[in-house]
N, C-alpha and C positions, 0 to 999 in steps of 0.2 A: 586654686579654690574656686568653686562655683559661686556666682553672685547670690544664689538662693541660700547657700549655707552661711555665707557672710552676713546676709540680712537677718537670718533667724538667730544668730548668735550675738546680736548687738543690743545694748541697753536701749538704744533709740527705738527699736521695733517694739520692745515690750512697752515702753512708755507711751507710744503712739496708740497701742491697742488699749492700754489702761485709760488713756485720755478719751478714747472713743466710748468705752464702756461707762466712764463717769459722765460724759456729755449726754449719752443717750438716756442715762438715768435721771439726770437733772431735767432734760427736755420732757421725758415721760412723767416726771413728778409735777411739772408745771402744766403740761398739756392734758393729762388724763383727768377724768372727772370721777371715775369709779374708784372705790377703795382698793380693789384688787389690783388695778393698774398702778395705783400709787405704791402699793406694797412690792410689786415686781420692780418698779423703778428704784426703790430704796435698795433692793437686793443688787441691782446693777451698780449702783453707787458703791456699795460695800465691796463687790467683786473688783471694781476698778481700783479701789484702795488696797485691797489684798494683793492684787497683781503688782501694784507699785512696790509694796513692801518686799515681795518675793524678788522682783527684778533688782532693786537696790541691794537686797542682801546677796544675791548671786554675783553681782558685778563689783560692788564697792565695799562691802562689810568685811572686816577681818574675820568675824565669826559668823558663818552663814545661818546658824540656828536662830539668830536674833530675829530675822525676817520671818522665819517659819513660825516662831512662837507668836509673833504679832498676828500673823495670818490665821493661826489657830484660834486666837482670841476673837478676831473679826468673824470667823466662821461660827463660833459659839454665839456671838452677839446676834448675828444674822439669823441663826436657828431660833433663838429665843424671841427675836422681833417677829419672825414669821408666825410662831406659835401664838403669841399674844395678839398679833394683828388679825390672824384668821379667827380667833375667839371673838375679838371685837366686831369683826365683820359679820359673823354668825349672829351675835347678839343684836346688832343694828338691823340685819335683815329680818329677824324674827319680830322685831318691834315695828319697823316701818315698811316692810315688804319691798325694800329698795336698797341698793348699795350705792346709789348716786350721791356723791359727797355734797353736791350743791343742794340737793333736796333734803338731805339729813340736816345740813346747817340751817335751812330755812325753817325746819320743824322744831328748832330749839325753843324751849318754853320755860 
């Protein structure tokens, strides 16, 4: 067996990618100041969690549909979060003409 095939079929490789996605999402959430950047970071966090569910479902679960069902719920929550988030961003931009999260929090009255 080739090493690349062995690496692509291990639970460890899936978990490393999921941790990288989750870590980039947390870093982006802390580092970004715009609401759109924060929204994208939350999407990365949810994608990392969904990848974890799929990996554990593939390698450890007796019934692999369990991880798929959880991942579908995560995808639905992510879609709803993106829709509501973009609606809030549009409303904030119309009122303050900026989507900078620091500026919006300073204008609280």
